[in-house]
All heavy atoms as an XYZ file, in Angstrom:
832
protein
N     113.359     11.775    -51.429
C     114.385     12.155    -50.517
C     114.736     10.928    -49.672
O     113.870     10.194    -49.232
C     113.872     13.303    -49.646
C     114.901     13.779    -48.668
S     114.293     15.097    -47.594
C     114.075     16.401    -48.754
N     115.989     10.717    -49.452
C     116.429      9.605    -48.611
C     117.327     10.136    -47.509
O     117.863     11.233    -47.599
C     117.193      8.546    -49.419
O     118.344      9.162    -49.993
C     116.321      7.947    -50.510
N     117.483      9.350    -46.500
C     118.340      9.758    -45.397
C     118.374      8.664    -44.356
O     117.802      7.601    -44.525
N     119.045      8.921    -43.292
C     119.095      7.942    -42.219
C     119.079      8.665    -40.885
O     119.431      9.829    -40.778
C     120.352      7.074    -42.335
O     121.505      7.863    -42.176
N     118.632      7.932    -39.880
C     118.574      8.473    -38.534
C     118.759      7.307    -37.567
O     118.374      6.178    -37.863
C     117.235      9.213    -38.295
C     116.065      8.263    -38.367
C     117.254      9.963    -36.993
N     119.369      7.547    -36.456
C     119.573      6.520    -35.442
C     118.490      6.664    -34.384
O     118.285      7.739    -33.838
C     120.955      6.679    -34.804
C     121.311      5.691    -33.705
C     121.316      4.272    -34.239
C     122.663      6.042    -33.132
N     117.766      5.575    -34.139
C     116.689      5.572    -33.151
C     116.878      4.417    -32.187
O     117.453      3.397    -32.527
C     115.327      5.369    -33.830
C     114.854      6.425    -34.794
C     113.571      5.954    -35.459
C     114.597      7.726    -34.068
N     116.346      4.585    -30.999
C     116.242      3.498    -30.040
C     114.767      3.267    -29.808
O     114.011      4.220    -29.670
C     116.930      3.855    -28.742
C     118.429      3.998    -28.917
C     119.061      4.155    -27.599
N     119.176      2.787    -27.059
C     120.017      2.447    -26.117
N     120.777      3.363    -25.573
N     120.090      1.224    -25.693
N     114.353      2.017    -29.791
C     112.935      1.727    -29.641
C     112.727      0.516    -28.752
O     113.574     -0.376    -28.682
C     112.329      1.464    -31.015
N     111.586      0.493    -28.094
C     111.151     -0.666    -27.311
C     109.871     -1.183    -27.944
O     108.950     -0.402    -28.222
C     110.863     -0.265    -25.867
O     112.042      0.148    -25.232
N     109.809     -2.476    -28.211
C     108.619     -3.067    -28.816
C     108.613     -4.561    -28.534
O     109.631     -5.156    -28.179
C     108.585     -2.805    -30.330
C     109.839     -3.241    -31.042
C     109.973     -4.525    -31.552
C     110.875     -2.350    -31.216
C     111.114     -4.923    -32.211
C     112.038     -2.736    -31.873
C     112.151     -4.028    -32.370
N     107.440     -5.159    -28.687
C     107.324     -6.602    -28.515
C     108.100     -7.294    -29.625
O     108.049     -6.881    -30.786
C     105.857     -7.036    -28.570
C     105.085     -6.575    -27.347
O     105.720     -6.391    -26.283
O     103.858     -6.398    -27.459
N     108.805     -8.343    -29.279
C     109.641     -9.060    -30.229
C     109.516    -10.566    -29.958
O     110.506    -11.215    -29.631
C     111.096     -8.562    -30.068
C     112.019     -9.084    -31.133
O     111.606     -9.493    -32.193
N     113.311     -9.075    -30.822
N     108.312    -11.126    -30.080
C     108.102    -12.523    -29.689
C     108.918    -13.520    -30.509
O     109.313    -14.565    -29.996
C     106.603    -12.734    -29.882
C     106.177    -11.676    -30.823
C     107.100    -10.523    -30.599
N     109.199    -13.225    -31.764
C     109.973    -14.166    -32.582
C     111.475    -13.944    -32.423
O     112.268    -14.648    -33.053
C     109.595    -14.018    -34.055
O     109.915    -12.720    -34.509
N     111.846    -12.972    -31.587
C     113.249    -12.631    -31.332
C     114.026    -12.360    -32.622
O     115.172    -12.770    -32.782
C     113.913    -13.729    -30.500
C     113.267    -13.873    -29.130
C     113.963    -14.897    -28.247
O     115.030    -15.410    -28.643
O     113.422    -15.171    -27.168
N     113.351    -11.662    -33.531
C     114.002    -11.292    -34.790
C     115.155    -10.327    -34.527
O     116.203    -10.411    -35.155
C     112.995    -10.678    -35.740
C     113.576    -10.280    -37.080
S     112.331     -9.624    -38.182
C     111.757    -11.140    -38.913
N     114.942     -9.410    -33.584
C     115.988     -8.468    -33.212
C     116.492     -8.814    -31.816
O     115.726     -9.071    -30.906
C     115.452     -7.022    -33.194
C     115.130     -6.496    -34.553
C     113.814     -6.402    -34.969
C     116.137     -6.091    -35.411
C     113.509     -5.912    -36.225
C     115.838     -5.598    -36.667
C     114.518     -5.510    -37.078
N     117.778     -8.789    -31.670
C     118.385     -9.032    -30.364
C     118.846     -7.695    -29.795
O     119.023     -6.717    -30.518
C     119.556     -9.987    -30.492
C     119.122    -11.325    -31.055
C     120.102    -12.402    -30.633
N     119.740    -13.667    -31.218
C     118.936    -14.550    -30.656
N     118.412    -14.305    -29.483
N     118.661    -15.677    -31.248
N     119.047     -7.646    -28.506
C     119.474     -6.431    -27.835
C     120.744     -5.883    -28.488
O     121.733     -6.592    -28.651
C     119.707     -6.724    -26.349
C     119.939     -5.456    -25.561
O     119.558     -4.386    -26.003
N     120.552     -5.596    -24.407
N     120.688     -4.635    -28.919
C     121.854     -3.987    -29.515
C     121.998     -4.203    -31.012
O     122.922     -3.684    -31.623
N     121.104     -4.965    -31.637
C     121.237     -5.203    -33.079
C     120.647     -4.039    -33.869
O     119.926     -3.195    -33.354
C     120.564     -6.515    -33.472
O     119.178     -6.445    -33.279
N     120.987     -3.987    -35.147
C     120.527     -2.939    -36.051
C     119.459     -3.488    -36.978
O     119.422     -4.680    -37.264
C     121.674     -2.398    -36.900
C     122.725     -1.726    -36.064
O     122.414     -1.089    -35.073
N     123.976     -1.871    -36.463
N     118.623     -2.610    -37.497
C     117.605     -3.017    -38.456
C     117.140     -1.816    -39.262
O     117.498     -0.676    -38.976
N     116.370     -2.095    -40.275
C     115.825     -1.048    -41.128
C     114.318     -1.014    -40.952
O     113.667     -2.050    -40.872
C     116.154     -1.301    -42.596
C     117.619     -1.168    -42.896
C     118.454     -2.275    -42.914
C     118.176      0.082    -43.138
C     119.804     -2.150    -43.164
C     119.528      0.213    -43.393
C     120.337     -0.907    -43.412
O     121.661     -0.764    -43.663
N     113.777      0.177    -40.922
C     112.346      0.356    -40.787
C     111.863      1.111    -42.016
O     112.369      2.190    -42.328
C     111.999      1.164    -39.512
C     110.512      1.421    -39.427
C     112.500      0.438    -38.277
N     110.912      0.529    -42.718
C     110.304      1.205    -43.859
C     108.993      1.828    -43.427
O     108.167      1.171    -42.795
N     108.821      3.090    -43.727
C     107.593      3.783    -43.363
C     106.699      3.894    -44.594
O     107.054      4.582    -45.554
C     107.907      5.178    -42.809
C     108.824      5.212    -41.593
C     109.155      6.644    -41.218
C     108.185      4.489    -40.423
N     105.562      3.222    -44.571
C     104.680      3.286    -45.738
C     104.066      4.671    -45.890
O     103.757      5.336    -44.898
C     103.613      2.239    -45.434
C     103.630      2.069    -43.966
C     105.024      2.386    -43.508
N     103.927      5.104    -47.130
C     103.295      6.388    -47.405
C     102.269      6.205    -48.507
O     102.390      5.312    -49.338
C     104.316      7.449    -47.850
O     104.981      6.979    -49.017
C     105.337      7.735    -46.788
N     101.272      7.040    -48.512
C     100.258      7.029    -49.560
C     100.380      8.326    -50.338
O     100.441      9.402    -49.752
C      98.846      6.926    -48.945
O      98.782      5.736    -48.159
C      97.788      6.878    -50.016
N     100.431      8.209    -51.649
C     100.533      9.393    -52.507
C      99.357      9.392    -53.471
O      98.984      8.352    -53.999
C     101.846      9.391    -53.279
C     103.052      9.509    -52.368
C     104.331      9.565    -53.190
N     105.471      9.629    -52.317
C     106.070     10.757    -51.955
N     105.617     11.896    -52.393
N     107.107     10.734    -51.167
N      98.821     10.555    -53.717
C      97.690     10.696    -54.626
C      98.127     11.531    -55.823
O      98.984     12.405    -55.715
C      96.514     11.371    -53.917
C      96.030     10.595    -52.727
N      95.229      9.495    -52.844
C      96.277     10.740    -51.407
C      94.978      9.002    -51.647
N      95.609      9.745    -50.748
N      97.551     11.265    -56.984
C      97.847     12.044    -58.183
C      99.214     11.739    -58.770
O      99.845     12.625    -59.340
N      99.687     10.490    -58.622
C     100.988     10.096    -59.168
C     100.787      8.914    -60.106
O      99.734      8.282    -60.124
C     101.991      9.717    -58.055
C     102.268     10.896    -57.156
C     101.505      8.531    -57.263
N     101.803      8.616    -60.902
C     101.805      7.448    -61.764
C     102.837      6.464    -61.227
O     103.934      6.870    -60.839
C     102.184      7.824    -63.204
C     101.214      8.765    -63.856
C     101.472     10.121    -63.908
C     100.037      8.294    -64.405
C     100.583     10.997    -64.497
C      99.136      9.157    -65.001
C      99.411     10.513    -65.053
N     102.509      5.201    -61.230
C     103.454      4.157    -60.851
C     103.792      3.391    -62.119
O     102.902      2.830    -62.776
C     102.855      3.210    -59.786
C     103.852      2.121    -59.442
C     102.455      3.986    -58.548
N     105.073      3.421    -62.495
C     105.508      2.776    -63.729
C     106.574      1.739    -63.403
O     107.187      1.787    -62.337
C     106.051      3.812    -64.741
C     107.284      4.543    -64.187
C     104.960      4.799    -65.132
C     107.949      5.461    -65.193
N     106.819      0.805    -64.315
C     107.881     -0.177    -64.067
C     109.245      0.506    -64.012
O     109.524      1.432    -64.777
C     107.803     -1.111    -65.275
C     106.491     -0.844    -65.921
C     106.105      0.546    -65.558
N     110.097      0.046    -63.126
C     111.440      0.600    -63.002
C     112.217      0.447    -64.317
O     113.006      1.313    -64.682
C     112.164     -0.124    -61.856
C     113.487      0.473    -61.456
C     113.364      1.761    -60.696
O     113.472      2.820    -61.289
N     113.151      1.690    -59.405
N     111.947     -0.637    -65.061
C     112.669     -0.858    -66.317
C     112.256      0.125    -67.412
O     112.910      0.191    -68.450
C     112.514     -2.299    -66.790
C     111.110     -2.686    -67.197
C     111.014     -4.130    -67.638
O     111.700     -4.501    -68.609
O     110.259     -4.872    -67.003
N     111.202      0.911    -67.194
C     110.807      1.936    -68.161
C     111.620      3.211    -67.987
O     111.551      4.103    -68.817
C     109.318      2.248    -68.004
N     112.392      3.292    -66.907
C     113.141      4.515    -66.610
C     114.592      4.396    -67.048
O     115.167      3.314    -67.066
C     113.100      4.839    -65.109
O     113.732      3.788    -64.383
C     111.679      5.016    -64.628
N     115.159      5.535    -67.388
C     116.576      5.628    -67.741
C     117.154      6.725    -66.855
O     116.658      7.855    -66.849
C     116.761      5.985    -69.223
C     116.138      4.880    -70.092
C     118.230      6.190    -69.553
C     115.927      5.277    -71.512
N     118.173      6.388    -66.092
C     118.785      7.347    -65.177
C     120.100      7.844    -65.762
O     120.979      7.050    -66.091
C     119.026      6.708    -63.810
C     117.753      6.296    -63.139
N     117.032      7.147    -62.329
C     117.049      5.143    -63.184
C     115.963      6.531    -61.895
N     115.938      5.308    -62.408
N     120.204      9.147    -65.898
C     121.427      9.782    -66.374
C     121.820     10.804    -65.321
O     121.101     11.779    -65.098
C     121.236     10.445    -67.750
C     120.824      9.390    -68.784
C     122.515     11.172    -68.174
C     120.513      9.949    -70.151
N     122.933     10.547    -64.681
C     123.405     11.323    -63.543
C     122.290     11.391    -62.505
O     121.848     10.377    -62.023
C     123.933     12.673    -63.988
C     125.187     12.529    -64.822
C     125.806     13.847    -65.200
O     125.318     14.910    -64.868
N     126.915     13.778    -65.907
N     121.806     12.565    -62.157
C     120.777     12.648    -61.120
C     119.382     12.858    -61.694
O     118.461     13.220    -60.979
C     121.109     13.762    -60.126
C     121.152     15.135    -60.792
O     121.234     15.190    -62.029
O     121.107     16.145    -60.080
N     119.191     12.598    -62.983
C     117.895     12.804    -63.621
C     117.327     11.475    -64.101
O     118.058     10.541    -64.397
C     118.019     13.774    -64.790
C     118.417     15.162    -64.341
C     118.454     16.115    -65.489
C     118.852     17.500    -64.974
N     118.892     18.460    -66.047
N     116.004     11.424    -64.178
C     115.310     10.226    -64.618
C     114.496     10.553    -65.874
O     113.858     11.610    -65.944
C     114.399      9.718    -63.497
S     113.585      8.176    -63.905
N     114.510      9.653    -66.844
C     113.820      9.867    -68.107
C     112.994      8.642    -68.472
O     113.301      7.529    -68.052
C     114.830     10.122    -69.230
C     115.674     11.341    -69.024
C     116.874     11.260    -68.329
C     115.281     12.574    -69.525
C     117.667     12.377    -68.132
C     116.068     13.695    -69.332
C     117.268     13.601    -68.630
N     111.966      8.871    -69.283
C     111.201      7.803    -69.913
C     111.018      8.182    -71.372
O     111.220      9.335    -71.762
C     109.813      7.591    -69.257
C     109.949      7.150    -67.817
C     108.930      8.805    -69.374
N     110.634      7.197    -72.175
C     110.274      7.472    -73.559
C     108.760      7.466    -73.666
O     108.110      6.466    -73.370
C     110.863      6.426    -74.507
C     112.322      6.639    -74.795
C     113.290      5.850    -74.200
C     112.729      7.631    -75.683
C     114.633      6.042    -74.468
C     114.068      7.833    -75.954
C     115.012      7.038    -75.348
O     116.341      7.235    -75.617
N     108.176      8.606    -74.074
C     106.756      8.674    -74.380
C     106.584      8.408    -75.868
O     107.476      8.705    -76.660
C     106.186     10.070    -74.071
C     106.115     10.392    -72.610
C     105.452     11.743    -72.343
N     106.082     12.833    -73.083
C     105.448     13.636    -73.935
N     104.157     13.504    -74.152
N     106.106     14.596    -74.558
N     105.437      7.867    -76.244
C     105.132      7.663    -77.657
C     104.232      8.807    -78.093
O     103.127      8.978    -77.580
C     104.453      6.308    -77.906
C     105.367      5.176    -77.452
C     104.092      6.165    -79.380
C     104.742      3.806    -77.536
N     104.735      9.617    -79.026
C     103.990     10.760    -79.551
C     104.008     10.661    -81.074
O     105.082     10.673    -81.687
C     104.616     12.105    -79.092
C     103.849     13.277    -79.678
C     104.665     12.189    -77.575
N     102.838     10.537    -81.677
C     102.707     10.435    -83.141
C     103.587      9.330    -83.713
O     104.247      9.507    -84.742
C     103.029     11.770    -83.815
C     102.072     12.881    -83.401
O     100.893     12.564    -83.136
O     102.507     14.044    -83.329
N     103.654      8.190    -83.031
C     104.396      7.035    -83.530
C     105.900      7.122    -83.360
O     106.634      6.309    -83.912
N     106.370      8.093    -82.609
C     107.815      8.239    -82.385
C     108.103      8.306    -80.896
O     107.290      8.775    -80.106
C     108.336      9.499    -83.069
C     108.205      9.425    -84.573
C     108.968     10.528    -85.231
C     108.648     10.482    -86.703
N     109.747     10.212    -87.532
N     109.284      7.835    -80.514
C     109.721      7.868    -79.124
C     110.251      9.260    -78.797
O     111.088      9.799    -79.521
C     110.807      6.831    -78.890
N     109.745      9.834    -77.713
C     110.167     11.173    -77.275
C     110.775     11.037    -75.884
O     110.119     10.593    -74.944
C     108.981     12.152    -77.253
C     109.414     13.506    -76.723
C     108.364     12.273    -78.627
N     112.051     11.406    -75.750
C     112.792     11.338    -74.493
C     112.257     12.415    -73.564
O     112.299     13.601    -73.887
C     114.272     11.555    -74.794
C     115.220     11.028    -73.770
C     115.146      9.734    -73.308
C     116.227     11.841    -73.274
C     116.051      9.240    -72.381
C     117.139     11.361    -72.346
C     117.040     10.057    -71.909
N     111.725     12.034    -72.397
C     111.034     12.967    -71.513
C     111.557     12.829    -70.092
O     111.614     11.717    -69.559
C     109.518     12.683    -71.522
O     109.047     12.734    -72.869
C     108.772     13.672    -70.667
N     111.917     13.934    -69.478
C     112.355     13.898    -68.081
C     111.148     13.784    -67.167
O     110.131     14.444    -67.375
C     113.150     15.152    -67.719
C     113.674     15.116    -66.289
C     114.490     16.334    -65.904
O     114.686     17.227    -66.739
O     114.919     16.385    -64.735
N     111.265     12.921    -66.169
C     110.225     12.782    -65.145
C     110.866     12.960    -63.782
O     112.061     12.759    -63.604
C     109.506     11.419    -65.223
C     108.712     11.289    -66.501
C     110.470     10.270    -65.064
N     110.058     13.348    -62.826
C     110.540     13.489    -61.450
C     109.736     12.539    -60.579
O     108.561     12.303    -60.821
C     110.384     14.918    -60.961
C     111.219     15.898    -61.774
C     111.450     17.181    -61.041
C     112.189     18.186    -61.881
N     113.504     17.848    -62.265
N     110.380     12.001    -59.576
C     109.705     11.077    -58.683
C     110.704     10.366    -57.800
O     111.774     10.893    -57.505
N     110.351      9.137    -57.413
C     111.218      8.370    -56.535
C     111.000      6.884    -56.762
O     109.936      6.459    -57.200
C     110.951      8.730    -55.071
C     109.505      8.586    -54.615
C     109.421      7.560    -53.510
C     109.018      9.928    -54.129
N     112.026      6.114    -56.468
C     111.918      4.667    -56.580
C     111.071      4.148    -55.437
O     111.354      4.407    -54.273
C     113.301      4.010    -56.525
O     114.042      4.343    -57.659
N     110.020      3.412    -55.781
C     109.175      2.826    -54.752
C     109.827      1.559    -54.214
O     109.769      1.270    -53.030
C     107.792      2.519    -55.313
N     110.455      0.812    -55.100
C     111.182     -0.409    -54.760
C     111.993     -0.807    -55.985
O     112.147     -0.005    -56.898
C     110.214     -1.521    -54.303
C     109.118     -1.792    -55.309
O     109.340     -1.740    -56.503
N     107.930     -2.061    -54.823
N     112.476     -2.036    -56.025
C     113.290     -2.465    -57.170
C     112.474     -2.645    -58.448
O     113.037     -2.749    -59.525
C     113.996     -3.782    -56.849
C     115.089     -3.604    -55.812
O     115.554     -2.460    -55.630
O     115.479     -4.608    -55.183
N     111.156     -2.688    -58.335
C     110.313     -2.951    -59.498
C     109.530     -1.745    -59.994
O     109.129     -1.701    -61.142
C     109.323     -4.069    -59.182
C     109.987     -5.402    -58.917
C     108.971     -6.472    -58.578
O     107.771     -6.265    -58.856
O     109.381     -7.499    -58.049
N     109.276     -0.756    -59.139
C     108.401      0.347    -59.511
C     109.036      1.709    -59.246
O     109.853      1.855    -58.354
C     107.082      0.254    -58.739
C     106.334     -1.003    -59.011
N     106.265     -2.019    -58.105
C     105.663     -1.426    -60.099
C     105.560     -3.014    -58.619
N     105.188     -2.679    -59.823
N     108.614      2.676    -60.046
C     109.054      4.054    -59.907
C     107.799      4.912    -59.802
O     106.860      4.756    -60.597
C     109.889      4.469    -61.119
C     110.548      5.812    -60.995
C     111.743      5.961    -60.312
C     109.972      6.949    -61.551
C     112.349      7.206    -60.185
C     110.572      8.187    -61.432
C     111.756      8.307    -60.742
O     112.357      9.536    -60.619
N     107.742      5.811    -58.826
C     106.593      6.689    -58.622
C     106.897      8.026    -59.293
O     107.827      8.726    -58.902
C     106.310      6.893    -57.119
C     105.159      7.864    -56.925
C     106.014      5.560    -56.451
N     106.123      8.362    -60.325
C     106.320      9.604    -61.076
C     105.411     10.678    -60.491
O     104.191     10.534    -60.483
C     106.003      9.408    -62.571
C     106.161     10.723    -63.334
C     106.897      8.340    -63.170
N     106.020     11.761    -60.003
C     105.247     12.864    -59.431
C     105.044     14.001    -60.423
O     104.123     14.791    -60.274
C     105.931     13.406    -58.162
O     107.271     13.797    -58.491
C     105.962     12.350    -57.067
N     105.898     14.110    -61.446
C     105.700     15.125    -62.495
C     106.431     14.685    -63.754
O     107.394     13.928    -63.701
C     106.201     16.500    -62.041
O     107.601     16.499    -61.900
N     105.937     15.166    -64.894
C     106.556     14.850    -66.175
C     105.665     14.018    -67.074
O     105.906     13.929    -68.271
N     104.626     13.393    -66.509
C     103.666     12.628    -67.297
C     102.266     13.162    -67.044
O     101.978     13.690    -65.969
C     103.710     11.137    -66.928
C     104.961     10.360    -67.289
C     104.849      8.923    -66.797
C     105.223     10.389    -68.780
N     101.408     13.003    -68.046
C     100.013     13.432    -67.938
C      99.094     12.250    -68.212
O      99.510     11.262    -68.831
C      99.707     14.556    -68.941
C     100.530     15.788    -68.673
O     100.576     16.277    -67.551
N     101.199     16.299    -69.700
N      97.842     12.367    -67.785
C      96.859     11.342    -68.108
C      96.820     11.149    -69.615
O      96.823     12.116    -70.378
C      95.461     11.753    -67.625
C      95.296     11.602    -66.129
O      96.079     10.852    -65.518
O      94.389     12.235    -65.573
N      96.791      9.903    -70.052
C      96.723      9.604    -71.474
C      98.074      9.422    -72.135
O      98.144      8.945    -73.272
N      99.166      9.808    -71.478
C     100.496      9.586    -72.050
C     100.768      8.093    -72.140
O     100.397      7.328    -71.251
C     101.591     10.231    -71.199
C     101.688     11.736    -71.392
O     101.058     12.257    -72.335
O     102.398     12.380    -70.606
N     101.411      7.688    -73.210
C     101.794      6.298    -73.396
C     103.315      6.256    -73.350
O     103.992      7.037    -74.015
C     101.281      5.760    -74.751
C     101.746      4.335    -74.973
C      99.765      5.856    -74.819
N     103.857      5.339    -72.533
C     105.310      5.228    -72.409
C     105.776      3.865    -72.884
O     104.982      2.924    -72.994
C     105.777      5.454    -70.955
C     105.240      4.354    -70.039
C     105.401      6.835    -70.469
C     105.909      4.319    -68.687
N     107.057      3.770    -73.147
C     107.680      2.486    -73.466
C     108.065      1.862    -72.137
O     108.904      2.391    -71.410
C     108.885      2.678    -74.393
C     108.391      3.244    -75.727
C     109.640      1.368    -74.565
C     109.455      3.564    -76.717
N     107.418      0.743    -71.812
C     107.570      0.152    -70.488
C     108.645     -0.919    -70.431
O     109.112     -1.250    -69.350
C     106.239     -0.432    -70.023
N     109.049     -1.465    -71.557
C     110.064     -2.521    -71.565
C     111.168     -2.168    -72.557
O     110.912     -1.577    -73.595
C     109.436     -3.860    -71.960
C     108.410     -4.361    -70.964
C     107.743     -5.641    -71.427
O     107.917     -6.026    -72.605
O     107.047     -6.254    -70.611
N     112.380     -2.559    -72.213
C     113.551     -2.353    -73.080
C     113.746     -0.890    -73.465
O     114.137     -0.584    -74.587
C     113.457     -3.227    -74.332
C     113.418     -4.690    -73.996
O     114.127     -5.153    -73.101
N     112.587     -5.445    -74.695
N     113.497      0.019    -72.540
C     113.637      1.448    -72.830
C     115.080      1.809    -73.184
O     115.313      2.755    -73.932
C     113.171      2.280    -71.647
N     116.041      1.052    -72.681
C     117.439      1.323    -72.986
C     117.819      1.033    -74.422
O     118.880      1.439    -74.888
N     116.961      0.346    -75.149
C     117.237     -0.007    -76.549
C     116.652      1.020    -77.528
O     116.832      0.905    -78.721
C     116.639     -1.385    -76.864
C     117.086     -2.476    -75.904
S     118.832     -2.803    -75.980
C     118.892     -3.821    -77.419
N     115.978      2.019    -77.005
C     115.277      3.007    -77.833
C     116.105      4.282    -77.918
O     116.858      4.609    -77.006
C     113.882      3.315    -77.213
C     113.137      4.350    -78.028
C     113.078      2.040    -77.078
N     115.968      5.003    -79.025
C     116.615      6.310    -79.155
C     115.544      7.360    -79.442
O     114.468      7.039    -79.951
C     117.655      6.324    -80.297
O     117.009      5.975    -81.527
C     118.791      5.369    -80.016
N     115.845      8.598    -79.119
C     114.905      9.699    -79.310
C     114.562      9.834    -80.786
O     115.444      9.851    -81.643
C     115.519     10.997    -78.773
C     114.488     12.094    -78.614
O     113.336     11.775    -78.302
O     114.846     13.264    -78.791
N     113.276      9.910    -81.092
C     112.824     10.069    -82.475
C     112.632      8.768    -83.214
O     112.173      8.771    -84.362
N     112.962      7.641    -82.594
C     112.820      6.337    -83.238
C     111.339      6.046    -83.472
O     110.490      6.312    -82.629
C     113.421      5.246    -82.343
C     113.244      3.843    -82.870
S     113.850      2.616    -81.689
C     115.583      2.624    -82.081
N     111.015      5.510    -84.647
C     109.639      5.116    -84.949
C     109.304      3.874    -84.129
O     110.093      2.927    -84.075
C     109.476      4.834    -86.431
N     108.160      3.879    -83.471
C     107.731      2.749    -82.653
C     106.273      2.424    -82.957
O     105.507      3.280    -83.387
C     107.896      3.037    -81.139
C     109.355      3.146    -80.772
C     107.153      4.272    -80.725
N     105.930      1.168    -82.725
C     104.560      0.722    -82.902
C     104.007      0.404    -81.522
O     104.588     -0.382    -80.779
C     104.496     -0.522    -83.808
C     103.064     -1.024    -83.927
C     105.079     -0.210    -85.173
N     102.896      1.005    -81.191
C     102.292      0.814    -79.877
C     101.525     -0.505    -79.840
O     100.752     -0.807    -80.736
C     101.343      1.971    -79.583
C     100.661      1.883    -78.262
C      99.745      3.066    -78.016
O      99.922      4.126    -78.605
N      98.776      2.881    -77.180
N     101.760     -1.289    -78.760
C     100.989     -2.500    -78.562
C      99.621     -2.127    -78.045
O      99.462     -1.150    -77.304
C     101.683     -3.405    -77.537
C     102.941     -4.049    -78.040
C     103.557     -5.007    -77.035
O     102.938     -5.248    -75.983
O     104.634     -5.509    -77.314
N      98.613     -2.921    -78.388
C      97.256     -2.599    -77.970
C      96.926     -3.147    -76.588
O      96.069     -2.621    -75.917
C      96.232     -3.154    -78.976
O      96.456     -4.561    -79.124
C      96.388     -2.465    -80.317
N      97.627     -4.174    -76.130
C      97.348     -4.749    -74.824
C      97.966     -3.918    -73.709
O      98.968     -3.243    -73.904
N      97.336     -3.957    -72.538
C      97.869     -3.239    -71.392
C      98.554     -4.216    -70.466
O      98.077     -5.314    -70.250
C      96.739     -2.534    -70.629
C      96.165     -1.348    -71.333
C      95.171     -0.666    -70.440
C      94.660      0.598    -71.084
N      93.702      1.288    -70.219
N      99.666     -3.794    -69.905
C     100.380     -4.595    -68.918
C     100.004     -4.073    -67.546
O     100.211     -2.906    -67.254
C     101.887     -4.487    -69.135
C     102.687     -5.314    -68.154
C     104.175     -5.179    -68.432
C     104.967     -5.934    -67.409
N     106.394     -5.798    -67.615
N      99.431     -4.918    -66.722
C      99.028     -4.522    -65.381
C     100.202     -4.630    -64.451
O     100.988     -5.567    -64.516
C      97.887     -5.397    -64.880
C      96.607     -5.237    -65.671
C      95.993     -3.871    -65.535
O      96.097     -3.276    -64.455
O      95.422     -3.380    -66.522
N     100.334     -3.687    -63.539
C     101.395     -3.718    -62.531
C     100.954     -4.514    -61.341
O      99.863     -4.569    -60.941
C     101.768     -2.304    -62.103
C     102.349     -1.437    -63.194
C     102.595     -0.041    -62.657
C     103.631     -2.011    -63.704
């Protein structure tokens, strides 16, 4: 969920990054448990839905996932994937549903 709100705040500003009356963005860190963090390039967005390709029996399976963008590089999946699922993490836009794929044995660390 995203949104915006207007706030006024008083805080120490020794480097004078913000001047009186200026605007800024505040990111609030959150911790989530029981989620998967995948590369943003593994996701395909169609209208308001997000999809990934899972590898099932050597074939790509188009699967809807729910979650949110953590940043420009990562996507936090809250539902749609299970432990042990293998996804196509790179060049997902070049894959089609049912396409035969070969799984790489190496793991890519985030």
